[in-house]
N, CA, C and O atoms as a GROMACS GRO file, in nm:
protein
  584
    1UNK      N    1   6.790   4.628  10.588
    1UNK     CA    2   6.857   4.721  10.657
    1UNK      C    3   6.948   4.809  10.572
    1UNK      O    4   6.967   4.928  10.599
    2UNK      N    5   6.999   4.751  10.476
    2UNK     CA    6   7.086   4.827  10.379
    2UNK      C    7   6.999   4.923  10.296
    2UNK      O    8   7.039   5.037  10.271
    3UNK      N    9   6.875   4.876  10.252
    3UNK     CA   10   6.783   4.966  10.188
    3UNK      C   11   6.734   5.088  10.265
    3UNK      O   12   6.707   5.196  10.211
    4UNK      N   13   6.724   5.060  10.409
    4UNK     CA   14   6.676   5.184  10.490
    4UNK      C   15   6.798   5.273  10.502
    4UNK      O   16   6.782   5.394  10.506
    5UNK      N   17   6.917   5.222  10.508
    5UNK     CA   18   7.037   5.311  10.514
    5UNK      C   19   7.054   5.400  10.385
    5UNK      O   20   7.080   5.520  10.391
    6UNK      N   21   7.036   5.328  10.265
    6UNK     CA   22   7.048   5.415  10.143
    6UNK      C   23   6.939   5.500  10.126
    6UNK      O   24   6.962   5.608  10.072
    7UNK      N   25   6.808   5.471  10.166
    7UNK     CA   26   6.700   5.561  10.168
    7UNK      C   27   6.722   5.684  10.250
    7UNK      O   28   6.701   5.798  10.210
    8UNK      N   29   6.769   5.651  10.376
    8UNK     CA   30   6.803   5.755  10.466
    8UNK      C   31   6.901   5.852  10.410
    8UNK      O   32   6.887   5.974  10.413
    9UNK      N   33   7.012   5.780  10.352
    9UNK     CA   34   7.118   5.863  10.282
    9UNK      C   35   7.067   5.954  10.182
    9UNK      O   36   7.099   6.073  10.183
   10UNK      N   37   6.982   5.897  10.089
   10UNK     CA   38   6.924   5.980   9.985
   10UNK      C   39   6.844   6.085  10.047
   10UNK      O   40   6.863   6.198  10.001
   11UNK      N   41   6.757   6.073  10.141
   11UNK     CA   42   6.673   6.178  10.206
   11UNK      C   43   6.762   6.285  10.258
   11UNK      O   44   6.737   6.404  10.242
   12UNK      N   45   6.874   6.237  10.326
   12UNK     CA   46   6.966   6.340  10.389
   12UNK      C   47   7.046   6.419  10.283
   12UNK      O   48   7.081   6.534  10.309
   13UNK      N   49   7.075   6.363  10.165
   13UNK     CA   50   7.142   6.436  10.059
   13UNK      C   51   7.047   6.530  10.000
   13UNK      O   52   7.090   6.640   9.964
   14UNK      N   53   6.915   6.501   9.986
   14UNK     CA   54   6.816   6.588   9.936
   14UNK      C   55   6.796   6.708  10.027
   14UNK      O   56   6.783   6.823   9.985
   15UNK      N   57   6.795   6.671  10.156
   15UNK     CA   58   6.782   6.781  10.255
   15UNK      C   59   6.906   6.882  10.260
   15UNK      O   60   6.888   7.003  10.274
   16UNK      N   61   7.021   6.828  10.249
   16UNK     CA   62   7.141   6.914  10.245
   16UNK      C   63   7.138   7.003  10.109
   16UNK      O   64   7.163   7.124  10.110
   17UNK      N   65   7.108   6.936  10.003
   17UNK     CA   66   7.109   7.008   9.872
   17UNK      C   67   6.996   7.124   9.882
   17UNK      O   68   7.019   7.235   9.834
   18UNK      N   69   6.887   7.097   9.940
   18UNK     CA   70   6.787   7.206   9.937
   18UNK      C   71   6.821   7.315  10.030
   18UNK      O   72   6.789   7.431  10.003
   19UNK      N   73   6.892   7.280  10.156
   19UNK     CA   74   6.941   7.387  10.247
   19UNK      C   75   7.054   7.465  10.172
   19UNK      O   76   7.064   7.587  10.188
   20UNK      N   77   7.134   7.400  10.098
   20UNK     CA   78   7.258   7.464  10.026
   20UNK      C   79   7.191   7.562   9.925
   20UNK      O   80   7.231   7.678   9.918
   21UNK      N   81   7.095   7.517   9.851
   21UNK     CA   82   7.028   7.600   9.757
   21UNK      C   83   6.961   7.732   9.821
   21UNK      O   84   6.969   7.844   9.771
   22UNK      N   85   6.903   7.704   9.924
   22UNK     CA   86   6.844   7.824  10.005
   22UNK      C   87   6.935   7.922  10.043
   22UNK      O   88   6.911   8.042  10.030
   23UNK      N   89   7.057   7.870  10.098
   23UNK     CA   90   7.162   7.942  10.149
   23UNK      C   91   7.218   8.031  10.025
   23UNK      O   92   7.246   8.151  10.038
   24UNK      N   93   7.232   7.965   9.914
   24UNK     CA   94   7.285   8.032   9.783
   24UNK      C   95   7.202   8.144   9.745
   24UNK      O   96   7.253   8.242   9.689
   25UNK      N   97   7.061   8.136   9.774
   25UNK     CA   98   6.976   8.240   9.733
   25UNK      C   99   7.006   8.371   9.812
   25UNK      O  100   6.983   8.481   9.762
   26UNK      N  101   7.056   8.354   9.934
   26UNK     CA  102   7.084   8.454  10.014
   26UNK      C  103   7.237   8.522   9.984
   26UNK      O  104   7.262   8.642   9.977
   27UNK      N  105   7.319   8.424   9.970
   27UNK     CA  106   7.467   8.468   9.950
   27UNK      C  107   7.497   8.535   9.818
   27UNK      O  108   7.556   8.642   9.814
   28UNK      N  109   7.453   8.468   9.700
   28UNK     CA  110   7.490   8.517   9.578
   28UNK      C  111   7.450   8.653   9.547
   28UNK      O  112   7.530   8.722   9.483
   29UNK      N  113   7.336   8.705   9.583
   29UNK     CA  114   7.297   8.854   9.560
   29UNK      C  115   7.388   8.943   9.627
   29UNK      O  116   7.436   9.040   9.568
   30UNK      N  117   7.416   8.914   9.757
   30UNK     CA  118   7.510   8.994   9.844
   30UNK      C  119   7.642   9.001   9.780
   30UNK      O  120   7.702   9.108   9.763
   31UNK      N  121   7.690   8.881   9.742
   31UNK     CA  122   7.825   8.869   9.689
   31UNK      C  123   7.836   8.951   9.548
   31UNK      O  124   7.933   9.021   9.518
   32UNK      N  125   7.728   8.932   9.471
   32UNK     CA  126   7.727   9.012   9.350
   32UNK      C  127   7.737   9.160   9.366
   32UNK      O  128   7.815   9.225   9.296
   33UNK      N  129   7.654   9.220   9.465
   33UNK     CA  130   7.659   9.348   9.502
   33UNK      C  131   7.805   9.393   9.553
   33UNK      O  132   7.851   9.503   9.522
   34UNK      N  133   7.870   9.306   9.628
   34UNK     CA  134   8.001   9.342   9.677
   34UNK      C  135   8.104   9.342   9.565
   34UNK      O  136   8.194   9.427   9.565
   35UNK      N  137   8.094   9.246   9.466
   35UNK     CA  138   8.182   9.245   9.354
   35UNK      C  139   8.157   9.374   9.264
   35UNK      O  140   8.248   9.436   9.210
   36UNK      N  141   8.030   9.404   9.257
   36UNK     CA  142   7.982   9.512   9.168
   36UNK      C  143   8.052   9.651   9.232
   36UNK      O  144   8.117   9.728   9.162
   37UNK      N  145   8.031   9.670   9.364
   37UNK     CA  146   8.085   9.788   9.426
   37UNK      C  147   8.236   9.785   9.418
   37UNK      O  148   8.297   9.889   9.391
   38UNK      N  149   8.301   9.670   9.441
   38UNK     CA  150   8.447   9.674   9.433
   38UNK      C  151   8.495   9.713   9.285
   38UNK      O  152   8.594   9.782   9.264
   39UNK      N  153   8.422   9.666   9.197
   39UNK     CA  154   8.470   9.698   9.047
   39UNK      C  155   8.437   9.840   9.022
   39UNK      O  156   8.515   9.903   8.951
   40UNK      N  157   8.329   9.904   9.072
   40UNK     CA  158   8.302  10.039   9.052
   40UNK      C  159   8.423  10.121   9.128
   40UNK      O  160   8.478  10.218   9.076
   41UNK      N  161   8.454  10.072   9.246
   41UNK     CA  162   8.564  10.147   9.321
   41UNK      C  163   8.699  10.141   9.226
   41UNK      O  164   8.773  10.237   9.208
   42UNK      N  165   8.717  10.016   9.174
   42UNK     CA  166   8.842   9.997   9.092
   42UNK      C  167   8.843  10.078   8.963
   42UNK      O  168   8.947  10.129   8.922
   43UNK      N  169   8.724  10.089   8.897
   43UNK     CA  170   8.722  10.154   8.776
   43UNK      C  171   8.698  10.304   8.779
   43UNK      O  172   8.756  10.380   8.701
   44UNK      N  173   8.610  10.346   8.872
   44UNK     CA  174   8.568  10.483   8.863
   44UNK      C  175   8.612  10.579   8.976
   44UNK      O  176   8.595  10.700   8.963
   45UNK      N  177   8.664  10.528   9.078
   45UNK     CA  178   8.709  10.612   9.189
   45UNK      C  179   8.859  10.643   9.160
   45UNK      O  180   8.943  10.554   9.148
   46UNK      N  181   8.886  10.769   9.151
   46UNK     CA  182   9.022  10.809   9.130
   46UNK      C  183   9.116  10.774   9.235
   46UNK      O  184   9.079  10.782   9.352
   47UNK      N  185   9.244  10.732   9.206
   47UNK     CA  186   9.334  10.697   9.312
   47UNK      C  187   9.361  10.802   9.399
   47UNK      O  188   9.389  10.773   9.515
   48UNK      N  189   9.358  10.938   9.360
   48UNK     CA  190   9.382  11.048   9.455
   48UNK      C  191   9.277  11.045   9.564
   48UNK      O  192   9.311  11.079   9.677
   49UNK      N  193   9.150  11.007   9.540
   49UNK     CA  194   9.057  11.015   9.650
   49UNK      C  195   9.086  10.902   9.752
   49UNK      O  196   9.074  10.921   9.873
   50UNK      N  197   9.127  10.780   9.698
   50UNK     CA  198   9.162  10.673   9.791
   50UNK      C  199   9.285  10.721   9.869
   50UNK      O  200   9.286  10.706   9.990
   51UNK      N  201   9.384  10.776   9.809
   51UNK     CA  202   9.503  10.825   9.879
   51UNK      C  203   9.469  10.928   9.982
   51UNK      O  204   9.524  10.931  10.092
   52UNK      N  205   9.373  11.017   9.944
   52UNK     CA  206   9.331  11.114  10.044
   52UNK      C  207   9.272  11.070  10.160
   52UNK      O  208   9.295  11.120  10.270
   53UNK      N  209   9.177  10.959  10.136
   53UNK     CA  210   9.104  10.913  10.254
   53UNK      C  211   9.174  10.792  10.321
   53UNK      O  212   9.169  10.774  10.443
   54UNK      N  213   9.240  10.709  10.237
   54UNK     CA  214   9.293  10.590  10.310
   54UNK      C  215   9.442  10.566  10.286
   54UNK      O  216   9.485  10.453  10.311
   55UNK      N  217   9.527  10.660  10.241
   55UNK     CA  218   9.652  10.634  10.206
   55UNK      C  219   9.756  10.724  10.282
   55UNK      O  220   9.842  10.671  10.351
   56UNK      N  221   9.748  10.850  10.269
   56UNK     CA  222   9.847  10.944  10.315
   56UNK      C  223   9.854  10.965  10.454
   56UNK      O  224   9.957  10.948  10.518
   57UNK      N  225   9.726  11.009  10.510
   57UNK     CA  226   9.727  11.039  10.652
   57UNK      C  227   9.668  10.909  10.721
   57UNK      O  228   9.548  10.881  10.722
   58UNK      N  229   9.765  10.835  10.777
   58UNK     CA  230   9.734  10.716  10.844
   58UNK      C  231   9.662  10.746  10.985
   58UNK      O  232   9.587  10.664  11.037
   59UNK      N  233   9.689  10.854  11.034
   59UNK     CA  234   9.610  10.889  11.169
   59UNK      C  235   9.457  10.901  11.142
   59UNK      O  236   9.372  10.883  11.228
   60UNK      N  237   9.434  10.930  11.022
   60UNK     CA  238   9.280  10.939  10.977
   60UNK      C  239   9.238  10.817  10.912
   60UNK      O  240   9.129  10.766  10.938
   61UNK      N  241   9.320  10.768  10.828
   61UNK     CA  242   9.274  10.648  10.742
   61UNK      C  243   9.244  10.526  10.821
   61UNK      O  244   9.143  10.462  10.790
   62UNK      N  245   9.322  10.485  10.922
   62UNK     CA  246   9.307  10.366  10.987
   62UNK      C  247   9.186  10.367  11.075
   62UNK      O  248   9.111  10.269  11.073
   63UNK      N  249   9.160  10.470  11.154
   63UNK     CA  250   9.033  10.475  11.243
   63UNK      C  251   8.916  10.488  11.136
   63UNK      O  252   8.812  10.429  11.166
   64UNK      N  253   8.920  10.554  11.021
   64UNK     CA  254   8.814  10.564  10.939
   64UNK      C  255   8.779  10.436  10.871
   64UNK      O  256   8.660  10.412  10.848
   65UNK      N  257   8.876  10.350  10.836
   65UNK     CA  258   8.862  10.217  10.786
   65UNK      C  259   8.807  10.142  10.884
   65UNK      O  260   8.720  10.062  10.847
   66UNK      N  261   8.837  10.145  11.008
   66UNK     CA  262   8.785  10.063  11.111
   66UNK      C  263   8.632  10.092  11.137
   66UNK      O  264   8.552  10.000  11.154
   67UNK      N  265   8.598  10.221  11.140
   67UNK     CA  266   8.458  10.258  11.155
   67UNK      C  267   8.372  10.215  11.024
   67UNK      O  268   8.259  10.166  11.031
   68UNK      N  269   8.437  10.238  10.917
   68UNK     CA  270   8.371  10.186  10.795
   68UNK      C  271   8.339  10.038  10.792
   68UNK      O  272   8.236   9.991  10.744
   69UNK      N  273   8.440   9.967  10.849
   69UNK     CA  274   8.428   9.822  10.865
   69UNK      C  275   8.316   9.782  10.953
   69UNK      O  276   8.243   9.687  10.925
   70UNK      N  277   8.302   9.857  11.064
   70UNK     CA  278   8.196   9.832  11.162
   70UNK      C  279   8.055   9.859  11.110
   70UNK      O  280   7.963   9.781  11.136
   71UNK      N  281   8.039   9.963  11.042
   71UNK     CA  282   7.912  10.017  10.996
   71UNK      C  283   7.868   9.961  10.857
   71UNK      O  284   7.753   9.977  10.817
   72UNK      N  285   7.959   9.898  10.790
   72UNK     CA  286   7.919   9.836  10.660
   72UNK      C  287   7.826   9.738  10.682
   72UNK      O  288   7.851   9.652  10.767
   73UNK      N  289   7.704   9.732  10.609
   73UNK     CA  290   7.600   9.644  10.631
   73UNK      C  291   7.614   9.518  10.543
   73UNK      O  292   7.515   9.466  10.492
   74UNK      N  293   7.737   9.470  10.527
   74UNK     CA  294   7.755   9.353  10.437
   74UNK      C  295   7.827   9.235  10.528
   74UNK      O  296   7.892   9.259  10.629
   75UNK      N  297   7.807   9.122  10.481
   75UNK     CA  298   7.872   9.003  10.559
   75UNK      C  299   8.031   9.002  10.526
   75UNK      O  300   8.085   9.070  10.438
   76UNK      N  301   8.088   8.921  10.602
   76UNK     CA  302   8.243   8.902  10.586
   76UNK      C  303   8.289   8.874  10.444
   76UNK      O  304   8.378   8.939  10.388
   77UNK      N  305   8.224   8.776  10.392
   77UNK     CA  306   8.276   8.734  10.254
   77UNK      C  307   8.250   8.836  10.147
   77UNK      O  308   8.304   8.818  10.038
   78UNK      N  309   8.169   8.950  10.166
   78UNK     CA  310   8.153   9.050  10.073
   78UNK      C  311   8.253   9.160  10.094
   78UNK      O  312   8.273   9.246  10.008
   79UNK      N  313   8.320   9.159  10.219
   79UNK     CA  314   8.402   9.273  10.250
   79UNK      C  315   8.540   9.252  10.159
   79UNK      O  316   8.599   9.350  10.113
   80UNK      N  317   8.582   9.131  10.139
   80UNK     CA  318   8.701   9.106  10.076
   80UNK      C  319   8.723   9.164   9.939
   80UNK      O  320   8.825   9.228   9.914
   81UNK      N  321   8.626   9.142   9.846
   81UNK     CA  322   8.636   9.216   9.712
   81UNK      C  323   8.653   9.370   9.720
   81UNK      O  324   8.727   9.432   9.643
   82UNK      N  325   8.580   9.426   9.817
   82UNK     CA  326   8.590   9.578   9.839
   82UNK      C  327   8.740   9.611   9.898
   82UNK      O  328   8.806   9.710   9.865
   83UNK      N  329   8.778   9.516   9.985
   83UNK     CA  330   8.916   9.551  10.039
   83UNK      C  331   9.016   9.537   9.937
   83UNK      O  332   9.107   9.620   9.931
   84UNK      N  333   9.009   9.439   9.854
   84UNK     CA  334   9.096   9.407   9.742
   84UNK      C  335   9.108   9.528   9.646
   84UNK      O  336   9.214   9.573   9.602
   85UNK      N  337   8.977   9.578   9.618
   85UNK     CA  338   8.971   9.695   9.519
   85UNK      C  339   9.037   9.816   9.584
   85UNK      O  340   9.102   9.893   9.512
   86UNK      N  341   9.024   9.840   9.728
   86UNK     CA  342   9.095   9.955   9.784
   86UNK      C  343   9.243   9.926   9.787
   86UNK      O  344   9.321  10.018   9.763
   87UNK      N  345   9.287   9.808   9.814
   87UNK     CA  346   9.421   9.777   9.816
   87UNK      C  347   9.487   9.791   9.668
   87UNK      O  348   9.603   9.827   9.650
   88UNK      N  349   9.407   9.761   9.579
   88UNK     CA  350   9.472   9.764   9.434
   88UNK      C  351   9.483   9.911   9.398
   88UNK      O  352   9.570   9.948   9.319
   89UNK      N  353   9.388  10.004   9.459
   89UNK     CA  354   9.398  10.141   9.434
   89UNK      C  355   9.507  10.219   9.509
   89UNK      O  356   9.540  10.333   9.477
   90UNK      N  357   9.564  10.147   9.615
   90UNK     CA  358   9.668  10.210   9.678
   90UNK      C  359   9.662  10.226   9.835
   90UNK      O  360   9.754  10.278   9.898
   91UNK      N  361   9.544  10.176   9.893
   91UNK     CA  362   9.533  10.181  10.033
   91UNK      C  363   9.628  10.096  10.102
   91UNK      O  364   9.659   9.986  10.054
   92UNK      N  365   9.680  10.141  10.220
   92UNK     CA  366   9.780  10.059  10.286
   92UNK      C  367   9.738   9.934  10.354
   92UNK      O  368   9.619   9.918  10.382
   93UNK      N  369   9.829   9.843  10.384
   93UNK     CA  370   9.791   9.718  10.445
   93UNK      C  371   9.726   9.735  10.588
   93UNK      O  372   9.636   9.660  10.626
   94UNK      N  373   9.778   9.839  10.667
   94UNK     CA  374   9.714   9.866  10.788
   94UNK      C  375   9.562   9.911  10.780
   94UNK      O  376   9.479   9.886  10.867
   95UNK      N  377   9.538   9.982  10.662
   95UNK     CA  378   9.402  10.028  10.641
   95UNK      C  379   9.315   9.912  10.612
   95UNK      O  380   9.207   9.899  10.671
   96UNK      N  381   9.360   9.824  10.521
   96UNK     CA  382   9.292   9.703  10.484
   96UNK      C  383   9.256   9.611  10.596
   96UNK      O  384   9.147   9.557  10.610
   97UNK      N  385   9.360   9.600  10.676
   97UNK     CA  386   9.348   9.518  10.811
   97UNK      C  387   9.238   9.580  10.892
   97UNK      O  388   9.150   9.509  10.940
   98UNK      N  389   9.240   9.698  10.907
   98UNK     CA  390   9.148   9.775  10.998
   98UNK      C  391   9.008   9.765  10.932
   98UNK      O  392   8.912   9.758  11.009
   99UNK      N  393   8.987   9.765  10.797
   99UNK     CA  394   8.851   9.754  10.740
   99UNK      C  395   8.798   9.613  10.769
   99UNK      O  396   8.685   9.594  10.815
  100UNK      N  397   8.882   9.519  10.740
  100UNK     CA  398   8.835   9.373  10.751
  100UNK      C  399   8.813   9.334  10.900
  100UNK      O  400   8.717   9.264  10.933
  101UNK      N  401   8.902   9.379  10.986
  101UNK     CA  402   8.889   9.348  11.130
  101UNK      C  403   8.776   9.428  11.181
  101UNK      O  404   8.702   9.378  11.266
  102UNK      N  405   8.756   9.551  11.136
  102UNK     CA  406   8.642   9.627  11.197
  102UNK      C  407   8.509   9.563  11.162
  102UNK      O  408   8.413   9.566  11.240
  103UNK      N  409   8.507   9.498  11.032
  103UNK     CA  410   8.371   9.429  11.007
  103UNK      C  411   8.358   9.322  11.090
  103UNK      O  412   8.243   9.286  11.116
  104UNK      N  413   8.457   9.259  11.141
  104UNK     CA  414   8.425   9.140  11.233
  104UNK      C  415   8.390   9.179  11.375
  104UNK      O  416   8.350   9.089  11.449
  105UNK      N  417   8.401   9.298  11.420
  105UNK     CA  418   8.374   9.341  11.552
  105UNK      C  419   8.238   9.314  11.587
  105UNK      O  420   8.211   9.245  11.686
  106UNK      N  421   8.141   9.368  11.506
  106UNK     CA  422   7.998   9.347  11.558
  106UNK      C  423   7.949   9.202  11.533
  106UNK      O  424   7.866   9.150  11.607
  107UNK      N  425   8.000   9.141  11.433
  107UNK     CA  426   7.967   9.006  11.400
  107UNK      C  427   7.829   8.987  11.366
  107UNK      O  428   7.773   9.069  11.293
  108UNK      N  429   7.764   8.878  11.414
  108UNK     CA  430   7.617   8.860  11.367
  108UNK      C  431   7.518   8.919  11.460
  108UNK      O  432   7.543   8.928  11.580
  109UNK      N  433   7.412   8.956  11.412
  109UNK     CA  434   7.298   9.019  11.496
  109UNK      C  435   7.259   8.931  11.602
  109UNK      O  436   7.228   8.978  11.712
  110UNK      N  437   7.258   8.802  11.580
  110UNK     CA  438   7.209   8.707  11.678
  110UNK      C  439   7.307   8.690  11.795
  110UNK      O  440   7.266   8.672  11.910
  111UNK      N  441   7.424   8.697  11.767
  111UNK     CA  442   7.530   8.691  11.872
  111UNK      C  443   7.532   8.809  11.954
  111UNK      O  444   7.555   8.803  12.075
  112UNK      N  445   7.507   8.928  11.887
  112UNK     CA  446   7.515   9.067  11.961
  112UNK      C  447   7.389   9.068  12.051
  112UNK      O  448   7.396   9.108  12.167
  113UNK      N  449   7.278   9.025  11.997
  113UNK     CA  450   7.158   9.023  12.085
  113UNK      C  451   7.167   8.937  12.202
  113UNK      O  452   7.121   8.973  12.311
  114UNK      N  453   7.230   8.811  12.182
  114UNK     CA  454   7.244   8.725  12.293
  114UNK      C  455   7.349   8.780  12.388
  114UNK      O  456   7.333   8.764  12.509
  115UNK      N  457   7.453   8.843  12.341
  115UNK     CA  458   7.549   8.906  12.433
  115UNK      C  459   7.478   9.015  12.516
  115UNK      O  460   7.490   9.020  12.638
  116UNK      N  461   7.406   9.099  12.448
  116UNK     CA  462   7.322   9.213  12.517
  116UNK      C  463   7.244   9.155  12.622
  116UNK      O  464   7.246   9.202  12.736
  117UNK      N  465   7.168   9.045  12.586
  117UNK     CA  466   7.066   8.980  12.672
  117UNK      C  467   7.128   8.922  12.801
  117UNK      O  468   7.078   8.938  12.912
  118UNK      N  469   7.231   8.858  12.779
  118UNK     CA  470   7.303   8.777  12.898
  118UNK      C  471   7.403   8.858  12.976
  118UNK      O  472   7.420   8.835  13.095
  119UNK      N  473   7.472   8.957  12.909
  119UNK     CA  474   7.586   9.032  12.975
  119UNK      C  475   7.539   9.172  13.003
  119UNK      O  476   7.591   9.233  13.097
  120UNK      N  477   7.454   9.224  12.934
  120UNK     CA  478   7.402   9.362  12.940
  120UNK      C  479   7.467   9.455  12.866
  120UNK      O  480   7.571   9.424  12.806
  121UNK      N  481   7.415   9.576  12.861
  121UNK     CA  482   7.462   9.684  12.763
  121UNK      C  483   7.612   9.733  12.804
  121UNK      O  484   7.691   9.773  12.718
  122UNK      N  485   7.643   9.728  12.930
  122UNK     CA  486   7.773   9.778  12.971
  122UNK      C  487   7.884   9.683  12.913
  122UNK      O  488   7.989   9.729  12.869
  123UNK      N  489   7.858   9.554  12.913
  123UNK     CA  490   7.952   9.449  12.855
  123UNK      C  491   7.970   9.475  12.704
  123UNK      O  492   8.078   9.478  12.645
  124UNK      N  493   7.845   9.493  12.650
  124UNK     CA  494   7.843   9.516  12.499
  124UNK      C  495   7.924   9.640  12.457
  124UNK      O  496   8.003   9.634  12.364
  125UNK      N  497   7.904   9.751  12.526
  125UNK     CA  498   7.958   9.875  12.495
  125UNK      C  499   8.110   9.862  12.516
  125UNK      O  500   8.189   9.915  12.438
  126UNK      N  501   8.152   9.789  12.629
  126UNK     CA  502   8.295   9.775  12.663
  126UNK      C  503   8.362   9.696  12.567
  126UNK      O  504   8.475   9.731  12.532
  127UNK      N  505   8.307   9.588  12.515
  127UNK     CA  506   8.363   9.503  12.415
  127UNK      C  507   8.374   9.578  12.277
  127UNK      O  508   8.470   9.561  12.202
  128UNK      N  509   8.276   9.657  12.250
  128UNK     CA  510   8.284   9.735  12.121
  128UNK      C  511   8.388   9.835  12.125
  128UNK      O  512   8.470   9.845  12.033
  129UNK      N  513   8.391   9.913  12.234
  129UNK     CA  514   8.511  10.003  12.255
  129UNK      C  515   8.647   9.948  12.256
  129UNK      O  516   8.735  10.001  12.188
  130UNK      N  517   8.670   9.839  12.334
  130UNK     CA  518   8.795   9.767  12.340
  130UNK      C  519   8.834   9.714  12.205
  130UNK      O  520   8.947   9.736  12.160
  131UNK      N  521   8.748   9.648  12.143
  131UNK     CA  522   8.772   9.582  12.010
  131UNK      C  523   8.807   9.690  11.909
  131UNK      O  524   8.899   9.667  11.830
  132UNK      N  525   8.741   9.808  11.905
  132UNK     CA  526   8.767   9.915  11.808
  132UNK      C  527   8.897   9.972  11.828
  132UNK      O  528   8.972   9.998  11.734
  133UNK      N  529   8.927   9.993  11.959
  133UNK     CA  530   9.065  10.038  11.992
  133UNK      C  531   9.178   9.946  11.952
  133UNK      O  532   9.280   9.985  11.894
  134UNK      N  533   9.154   9.816  11.987
  134UNK     CA  534   9.261   9.715  11.949
  134UNK      C  535   9.274   9.699  11.799
  134UNK      O  536   9.382   9.675  11.746
  135UNK      N  537   9.166   9.712  11.734
  135UNK     CA  538   9.184   9.705  11.572
  135UNK      C  539   9.254   9.828  11.518
  135UNK      O  540   9.328   9.816  11.420
  136UNK      N  541   9.234   9.942  11.575
  136UNK     CA  542   9.297  10.070  11.530
  136UNK      C  543   9.441  10.052  11.567
  136UNK      O  544   9.521  10.081  11.479
  137UNK      N  545   9.491  10.006  11.687
  137UNK     CA  546   9.621   9.975  11.723
  137UNK      C  547   9.683   9.877  11.631
  137UNK      O  548   9.796   9.894  11.587
  138UNK      N  549   9.611   9.776  11.603
  138UNK     CA  550   9.660   9.666  11.517
  138UNK      C  551   9.688   9.718  11.368
  138UNK      O  552   9.782   9.674  11.301
  139UNK      N  553   9.604   9.809  11.327
  139UNK     CA  554   9.622   9.868  11.206
  139UNK      C  555   9.747   9.948  11.191
  139UNK      O  556   9.820   9.939  11.093
  140UNK      N  557   9.771  10.036  11.301
  140UNK     CA  558   9.904  10.103  11.307
  140UNK      C  559  10.023  10.000  11.307
  140UNK      O  560  10.119  10.010  11.231
  141UNK      N  561  10.009   9.913  11.391
  141UNK     CA  562  10.122   9.813  11.404
  141UNK      C  563  10.146   9.744  11.276
  141UNK      O  564  10.263   9.730  11.243
  142UNK      N  565  10.052   9.698  11.199
  142UNK     CA  566  10.061   9.625  11.076
  142UNK      C  567  10.134   9.731  10.970
  142UNK      O  568  10.223   9.697  10.891
  143UNK      N  569  10.088   9.846  10.980
  143UNK     CA  570  10.138   9.955  10.875
  143UNK      C  571  10.290   9.972  10.914
  143UNK      O  572  10.372   9.990  10.825
  144UNK      N  573  10.325   9.968  11.040
  144UNK     CA  574  10.460   9.990  11.078
  144UNK      C  575  10.552   9.869  11.026
  144UNK      O  576  10.662   9.886  10.973
  145UNK      N  577  10.494   9.747  11.048
  145UNK     CA  578  10.566   9.624  11.026
  145UNK      C  579  10.578   9.587  10.870
  145UNK      O  580  10.667   9.516  10.823
  146UNK      N  581  10.481   9.645  10.800
  146UNK     CA  582  10.475   9.598  10.671
  146UNK      C  583  10.574   9.679  10.570
  146UNK      O  584  10.579   9.648  10.451
   0.00000   0.00000   0.00000
């Protein structure tokens, strides 16, 4: 009985390791691209451009960051290096909040498809609109409080 348990444990560890390596094949290239983009932003994008787009005019910067976060085709863990590079260049805390929170609005494709299937397009559009509005308001609130 102990041998079966050890054998079962060994098989389980092999399965977990194989699944982890498979996930790593997906995650590492995306993370590499995100770090590459953030490094390019940090090294080659002048601070004046960042200030123009994401710093001085918060009425434009926060909604722009929210929409950018929504439409960026990268997963959550890849948004953080880009957000840090923008913050390091001088983007405000509210702008960074809006970028990261905007990225979370749509979430995963599977979840969105299931929501659309079970609750319909009206629910989906309503959630998207409300979440966008609340993220923008949250960005302004964070900027005021920070």
